[in-house]
C-alpha positions in Angstrom: -29.9 2.3 48.2 -29.6 5.6 46.4 -25.8 5.3 46.4 -26.0 1.8 44.8 -28.4 3.1 42.1 -26.0 6.0 41.4 -23.1 3.7 40.9 -25.1 1.4 38.6 -26.0 4.5 36.5 -22.4 5.5 36.1 -21.4 1.9 35.1 -24.2 1.7 32.5 -23.5 5.1 31.1 -20.7 4.1 28.7 -22.9 1.3 27.4 -25.5 3.7 26.1 -25.3 3.7 22.3 -24.9 6.9 20.4 -26.5 7.8 17.0 -24.6 7.2 13.8 -23.4 10.4 12.3 -21.1 11.2 9.3 -18.2 12.0 11.7 -18.3 8.6 13.4 -18.8 6.8 10.1 -15.7 8.5 8.5 -13.6 8.0 11.7 -14.3 4.3 11.7 -12.2 4.0 8.5 -9.1 4.9 10.5 -9.9 2.2 13.0 -10.5 -0.5 10.4 -8.2 -3.5 10.7 -7.5 -3.4 7.0 -6.3 0.2 7.1 -4.2 -0.5 10.2 -2.6 -3.5 8.5 -2.0 -1.3 5.4 -0.3 1.3 7.7 2.0 -1.4 9.2 2.9 -2.7 5.7 3.7 0.9 4.6 5.9 1.5 7.6 7.8 -1.7 7.0 8.2 -0.9 3.3 9.4 2.6 4.0 11.9 1.6 6.7 15.5 1.7 5.4 18.8 0.5 6.8 21.9 2.3 5.6 24.2 -0.2 3.9 27.9 0.7 4.6 29.5 -2.3 2.9 28.5 -5.3 0.9 30.0 -7.9 3.3 32.1 -7.9 6.5 33.7 -11.1 7.8 36.3 -12.2 10.3 38.7 -14.8 9.0 40.9 -17.1 11.0 43.8 -19.2 9.7 45.7 -21.9 11.7 49.2 -22.1 10.2 50.2 -25.6 11.1 48.9 -28.1 13.6 51.5 -27.2 16.2 49.1 -24.4 17.1 52.0 -22.0 17.3 50.9 -19.5 14.6 47.4 -18.0 14.2 46.3 -15.4 11.7 43.2 -13.2 12.2 41.9 -11.0 9.4 39.0 -8.5 9.3 37.9 -8.5 5.7 35.4 -6.1 4.1 33.8 -6.3 0.7 32.9 -2.7 -0.2 29.7 -1.7 -2.0 30.0 -1.7 -5.8 30.5 1.7 -7.4 27.1 3.3 -8.0 25.1 0.9 -5.8 24.4 3.6 -3.2 22.5 5.9 -5.6 20.7 2.8 -7.0 19.7 1.7 -3.5 18.4 5.2 -2.7 16.4 5.3 -5.9 14.9 1.9 -5.2 14.0 2.9 -1.6 12.3 6.1 -2.8 10.3 4.1 -5.4 9.2 1.6 -2.8 8.2 4.4 -0.4 6.2 6.1 -3.1 4.5 2.7 -4.0 3.7 2.0 -0.3 2.2 5.4 0.3 0.1 5.1 -2.9 -1.1 1.7 -1.8 -2.0 3.1 1.6 -3.9 5.9 0.0 -5.7 3.4 -2.3 -6.7 1.2 0.7 -8.0 4.2 2.6 -9.9 5.4 -0.5 -11.6 2.0 -0.8 -12.6 2.0 2.9 -14.1 5.5 2.7 -15.8 4.7 -0.7 -17.6 1.8 0.9 -18.8 3.9 3.8 -19.9 6.9 1.7 -21.6 4.6 -0.8 -23.6 2.8 1.8 -24.5 6.0 3.6 -25.6 7.7 0.4 -27.7 4.7 -0.6 -29.3 4.8 2.8 -30.2 8.5 2.5 -31.4 8.2 -1.1 -33.4 5.1 -0.4 -35.2 6.9 2.5 -36.0 9.7 0.0 -37.2 7.3 -2.6 -39.2 5.5 0.0 -40.9 8.7 1.0 -41.7 9.5 -2.6 -43.1 5.9 -3.1 -45.3 6.4 0.0 -46.6 9.7 -1.5 -47.3 7.9 -4.8 -49.1 5.2 -2.9 -51.3 7.8 -1.1 -52.1 9.5 -4.4 -53.0 6.2 -6.0 -55.2 5.4 -3.0 -57.0 8.7 -3.4 -57.5 7.9 -7.1 -59.0 4.5 -6.2 -61.4 6.2 -3.8 -62.4 8.8 -6.4 -63.0 6.1 -9.0 -65.2 4.1 -6.5 -67.2 7.3 -6.0 -67.6 7.7 -9.7 -68.6 4.1 -10.3 -72.2 4.9 -10.9 -71.6 7.9 -13.3 -71.8 7.8 -17.1 -68.1 8.7 -17.6 -66.8 5.9 -15.3 -64.3 3.6 -16.9 -63.7 0.3 -15.1 -60.4 0.0 -16.9 -59.2 3.0 -14.9 -60.0 1.4 -11.6 -58.3 -1.9 -12.7 -55.1 0.1 -13.7 -55.2 1.9 -10.3 -55.4 -1.4 -8.4 -52.5 -2.9 -10.5 -50.5 0.2 -9.8 -51.2 -0.1 -6.0 -49.7 -3.6 -6.1 -46.7 -2.3 -8.0 -46.1 0.6 -5.5 -46.6 -1.8 -2.6 -43.8 -4.0 -4.0 -41.6 -1.0 -4.4 -42.2 0.0 -0.8 -41.3 -3.5 0.4 -38.1 -3.3 -1.7 -37.3 0.1 -0.1 -37.7 -1.4 3.4 -35.5 -4.4 2.6 -32.9 -2.1 1.1 -32.9 0.2 4.1 -32.5 -2.8 6.5 -29.6 -4.2 4.4 -27.9 -0.8 4.4 -28.3 -0.5 8.2 -26.8 -4.0 8.6 -23.9 -3.0 6.5 -23.4 0.2 8.5 -23.4 -1.9 11.7 -20.5 -3.9 10.4 -18.3 -0.8 10.8 -20.1 0.8 13.8 -22.0 -2.0 15.6 -23.3 0.0 18.6 -25.3 2.9 17.2 -29.0 3.2 18.3 -30.2 5.3 15.3 -29.0 6.8 12.0 -28.6 10.6 12.0 -26.9 11.1 8.6 -27.4 14.7 7.6 -28.4 15.0 3.9 -26.8 18.4 3.8 -23.4 16.6 3.5 -24.4 15.6 0.0 -23.2 17.9 -2.7 -25.9 19.4 -5.0 -26.2 18.4 -8.6 -25.1 21.9 -9.5 -21.9 21.5 -7.4 -21.1 18.2 -9.1 -21.7 19.8 -12.5 -19.4 22.7 -11.7 -16.7 20.3 -10.5 -16.8 18.4 -13.8 -17.3 21.4 -16.1 -13.7 21.6 -17.2 -13.1 17.9 -17.3 -10.6 16.0 -15.2 -6.9 15.9 -15.8 -5.6 12.5 -15.0 -2.1 12.8 -13.3 0.3 10.9 -11.1 -1.5 12.1 -8.0 -4.2 9.5 -8.7 -3.4 6.6 -6.3 -3.5 3.9 -9.0 -1.2 5.9 -11.2 1.1 6.7 -8.3 1.2 2.9 -7.6 2.0 2.2 -11.3 4.7 4.9 -11.3 6.2 3.6 -8.1 6.3 0.1 -9.6 7.9 1.4 -12.7 10.5 3.4 -10.8 11.1 0.4 -8.6 11.7 -1.8 -11.7 14.1 0.7 -13.1 16.0 1.1 -9.8 16.2 -2.7 -9.5 17.8 -2.8 -13.0 20.3 -0.1 -11.9 21.0 -2.1 -8.8 21.7 -5.2 -11.0 24.0 -3.1 -13.2 25.8 -1.5 -10.2 26.3 -4.9 -8.6 28.7 -5.8 -11.5 30.9 -2.7 -10.7 32.6 -4.6 -7.8 36.1 -3.7 -9.0 37.4 -4.0 -5.4 36.7 -7.5 -4.3 37.9 -7.0 -0.7 40.0 -4.9 1.6 41.4 -6.6 4.7 43.6 -6.0 7.7 45.1 -8.9 9.7 47.2 -9.8 12.7 49.6 -12.8 12.7 50.1 -14.1 16.2 52.8 -16.6 17.2 52.9 -18.5 20.5 56.6 -18.7 21.3 56.3 -21.5 23.8 54.9 -23.7 21.1 57.3 -22.6 18.3 59.8 -25.3 17.1 62.1 -25.5 14.1 64.7 -27.8 12.6 68.2 -26.4 12.6 71.3 -27.8 10.9 74.1 -27.8 13.5 77.8 -28.2 13.2 80.7 -28.5 15.7 80.5 -24.9 16.9 76.8 -25.3 17.7 76.9 -28.7 19.4 80.3 -28.8 21.0 80.8 -25.2 22.3 80.3 -25.3 26.0 78.0 -22.7 27.4 76.6 -22.3 23.9 72.9 -22.1 23.2 72.7 -25.5 21.6 75.5 -27.3 23.5 74.7 -31.0 23.7 77.4 -33.5 24.9 75.7 -36.5 23.4 75.0 -34.8 20.1 78.5 -33.5 20.0 79.9 -37.1 20.4 77.6 -38.2 17.5 78.8 -35.4 15.4 82.5 -36.2 16.0 81.9 -39.8 15.3 80.2 -39.2 12.0 82.3 -36.2 10.9 85.7 -37.8 11.4 87.4 -38.8 8.2 89.7 -41.8 8.6 91.6 -41.1 5.3 92.5 -37.5 6.3 92.4 -38.1 10.0 90.5 -34.8 10.3 86.9 -33.7 11.1 84.7 -32.6 8.2 83.4 -29.2 9.3 80.8 -29.2 6.6 79.0 -32.1 8.2 75.8 -31.1 10.2 73.2 -32.7 12.3 69.5 -31.6 11.9 67.9 -31.0 15.3 64.5 -29.7 16.5 65.0 -26.7 18.6 62.9 -23.8 20.1 62.1 -21.0 17.8 61.7 -17.3 18.5 59.4 -14.5 17.2 61.9 -11.7 16.4 59.4 -9.6 14.5 58.6 -6.0 15.4 55.0 -5.3 16.5 54.3 -3.4 13.4 55.4 -6.4 11.3 52.8 -8.6 13.0 50.1 -6.7 11.1 49.3 -7.1 7.5 46.9 -5.8 4.9 45.2 -7.5 1.9 43.6 -6.0 -1.2 41.9 -7.8 -4.1 41.1 -6.0 -7.3 38.8 -7.4 -10.0 40.1 -7.2 -13.6 37.1 -6.3 -15.7 39.0 -6.0 -19.0 37.7 -9.3 -20.4 34.3 -9.1 -18.8 31.5 -8.1 -21.3 28.2 -6.8 -19.9 26.5 -6.0 -23.2 23.9 -8.7 -22.8 23.1 -7.5 -19.3 22.8 -3.9 -20.5 20.4 -4.9 -23.2 18.4 -6.9 -20.7 18.1 -3.9 -18.4 17.0 -1.7 -21.3 14.3 -4.2 -22.1 13.2 -4.3 -18.5 13.0 -0.4 -18.4 10.9 -0.4 -21.6 8.6 -3.1 -20.2 8.1 -1.1 -17.0 7.4 2.1 -18.9 4.9 0.2 -21.1 3.0 -1.1 -18.0 2.8 2.4 -16.6 1.5 3.9 -19.9 -1.1 1.1 -20.1 -2.3 1.8 -16.6 -2.3 5.5 -17.3 -4.4 5.0 -20.4 -6.8 2.6 -18.6 -7.4 5.0 -15.7 -7.8 7.9 -18.1 -10.4 6.0 -20.2 -12.4 4.9 -17.1 -12.4 8.4 -15.6 -13.5 10.1 -18.8 -16.2 7.5 -19.3 -17.4 8.1 -15.7 -17.5 11.9 -16.4 -19.4 11.3 -19.6 -22.0 9.1 -17.8 -22.4 11.7 -15.1 -23.0 14.5 -17.6 -25.5 12.4 -19.4 -27.4 11.7 -16.1 -27.2 15.3 -15.2 -28.9 16.3 -18.4 -31.7 13.8 -17.7 -32.0 15.0 -14.1 -32.5 18.6 -15.3 -35.4 17.5 -17.5 -37.1 15.6 -14.7 -36.5 18.3 -12.2 -37.7 21.1 -14.4 -40.9 19.1 -15.2 -41.5 18.5 -11.5 -41.0 22.2 -10.6 -43.4 23.3 -13.3 -46.1 20.9 -12.1 -45.5 22.1 -8.5 -45.9 25.7 -9.7 -49.3 24.8 -11.1 -48.4 25.8 -14.7 -49.7 22.7 -16.5 -52.5 20.5 -15.1 -54.1 23.0 -12.7 -55.2 25.2 -15.5 -56.7 22.2 -17.4 -58.4 21.2 -14.1 -60.0 24.6 -13.8 -61.2 24.5 -17.4 -62.6 21.0 -16.8 -64.4 22.0 -13.6 -61.6 21.0 -11.2 -61.6 17.4 -12.1 -60.0 15.6 -9.0 -58.6 12.8 -11.2 -56.7 15.4 -13.3 -55.4 17.1 -10.1 -54.3 13.7 -8.8 -52.6 13.0 -12.1 -50.8 16.4 -11.9 -49.5 15.5 -8.4 -48.6 12.0 -9.5 -46.6 13.3 -12.4 -44.7 15.7 -10.2 -43.9 13.0 -7.7 -42.9 10.5 -10.4 -40.6 13.1 -11.9 -39.0 13.7 -8.4 -38.7 9.9 -8.0 -37.0 9.6 -11.4 -34.8 12.5 -10.4 -33.9 10.9 -7.1 -32.9 7.6 -8.9 -30.8 9.6 -11.3 -29.2 11.4 -8.3 -28.4 8.0 -6.8 -26.6 6.9 -10.0 -24.8 10.2 -10.2 -23.6 10.0 -6.6 -22.3 6.4 -7.3 -20.4 7.5 -10.4 -19.1 10.7 -8.6 -17.8 8.6 -5.7 -15.9 6.5 -8.2 -14.3 9.6 -9.7 -13.3 10.8 -6.3 -11.7 7.5 -5.5 -9.8 7.4 -8.8 -8.6 11.0 -8.1 -7.4 10.1 -4.6 -9.7 12.6 -3.0 -11.2 10.0 -0.6 -7.7 9.1 0.5 -7.0 12.5 2.0 -6.7 12.7 5.8 -8.0 15.5 7.9 -10.9 16.2 5.6 -14.3 16.5 7.3 -16.4 16.0 4.2 -14.8 14.5 1.1 -18.0 14.8 -0.9 -18.2 18.6 -0.7 -14.5 19.0 -1.0 -14.8 17.4 -4.4 -11.9 17.5 -6.8 -10.2 20.5 -5.3 
């Protein structure tokens, strides 16, 4: 019985869910099907086969339907001059584009994960502040109820407190829904965690972000979107060079062949005279043909044979060629003297200019967006400092507590001081959420989220 229970425990152990941490969340990006598909696409795009020739073909020629002579030729069409360097440039451009596309896809996947995790942490923080505000407001309502019989009681204050209670309760419900939605989103990537243990220390401080952006951001070709645009531009230029090089095929083909003759099938027509047909033991001796020759060659007027007379006869043929003479070579050269490529050259120049224009437009677009993001972050940082300084002053007791002492420690004034501090912290937390969102976009544009082997891309920043 104990042995069976022990086995069941070991079987169930792997099924026990683990908590969600930053490490498991980031690691899930590498296991994402989209990233794996992008890796396969990049591997295919960066694979290269060395092209040794343009075309290689085996040709066969049957010289006559007697099937006695057969010609075999191995013909090669060499690569046009300059095509090798153009192909290499096109391959390098495709490889750069594929790697940039892979980096962009990885950056998008990590952006989604960081963004959802940050929202989860910040929403928990905002929810805690809303709960604190709710408790402060509940204390205010209790104090107002106790003061309801006094001369300085104002029913309008109680009504405002009750309205604020409803407003804070709605905010708390919104916080709860937002946290549930964030957790559902996190479960799409890691479905089997039992709790969320995202450490808030992973988030950079506002001072760190300000230091990262202090000197601005220089947009360069390391940014994935710019790297993709440059790869596309270089690919277009290389394709134009390939098109230009393809017209440099001055050697149409080079071939080497072999002419084979089957002697047993070889026949030929031969004009034969008396010596051929009538010489006994001769190669072509034929008694009947000899009689025909004599009959037709005899001249009655001269009573002599006409030796110029001949009979055409089909006889066996022989292949008397040397072995070296059975091989032959062919060479075809293109004459480019009357071929004008000016229109093609102009078309390639226009294509180059269009590619450069697209790259410059993308560079300007990315630069404008990044600078706008930095400007927005700096604006939010300035507002955050104001809210944070005010909250710190209230916590230090430099504002309302002194007034409360002068007023006889009025509890409503003390509650208002606490409420002001919490509201300032709440506003600061909302500003931090906006700053993190914009900062993540900057990191994605800069390609920092695409880096592999980085434990925390947020703290690494723009380095």
